[in-house]
C-alpha positions in Angstrom: 136.0 92.6 87.3 133.2 90.6 88.9 133.7 88.2 91.8 131.2 85.5 92.6 130.3 85.5 96.3 127.3 83.1 96.1 125.8 81.1 93.2 127.1 80.9 89.7 127.7 83.8 87.2 126.9 83.8 83.5 128.3 86.6 81.4 129.2 87.6 77.8 131.6 90.2 76.5 130.4 91.5 73.1 131.9 89.4 70.3 132.9 86.5 72.6 131.1 83.3 73.6 129.1 83.1 76.8 131.1 82.3 79.9 130.4 81.2 83.4 132.2 81.6 86.7 131.8 79.5 89.9 131.9 80.5 93.6 134.9 82.7 94.4 136.0 82.9 90.8 136.2 86.2 88.8 135.3 87.3 85.4 137.1 90.2 83.6 134.8 92.5 81.7 137.0 95.0 79.9 136.4 98.8 80.1 134.5 100.3 77.3 133.3 97.0 75.8 129.6 96.1 75.9 128.8 93.1 78.1 126.1 91.6 80.3 126.2 89.4 83.4 123.7 87.6 85.7 122.9 84.4 87.4 122.9 81.0 85.7 119.4 79.5 85.1 117.6 78.5 88.3 120.2 80.0 90.6 120.5 83.2 92.7 123.7 85.2 92.4 125.6 87.5 94.8 128.5 89.2 93.3 131.0 92.0 93.8 131.7 94.3 90.9 135.1 96.1 91.0 135.9 99.0 88.7 139.2 100.8 88.3 139.8 104.4 87.4 141.2 105.2 84.0 144.8 106.4 83.5 143.8 110.0 84.5 142.4 108.6 87.8 138.8 109.3 86.7 136.1 106.8 87.8 134.4 104.6 85.2 131.1 105.9 84.0 128.4 103.1 84.1 126.0 103.0 81.1 123.2 100.5 81.5 122.2 99.0 78.2 119.1 97.1 76.9 118.0 93.9 78.6 119.4 90.6 77.4 116.9 88.4 75.6 116.6 84.6 76.0 118.6 83.9 72.9 121.6 86.0 74.1 121.3 84.5 77.6 121.4 80.9 76.3 124.4 81.7 74.0 122.6 81.0 70.7 
């Protein structure tokens, strides 16, 4: 889950359309599904990312993927 503290968030979960979240809104990014997130064009973004342990209580491993290109970012 990502909470927007300042600015506006743009994100996409693989296989879904690009979404946006405003100040104090959240975006749910499901465990084990590729996704990206960042600021909307021309804005800064401050966010809080919250992860939850799996059923066994183990923390989520973070795997950074390749950068998002302009086409993905714009939702084309």
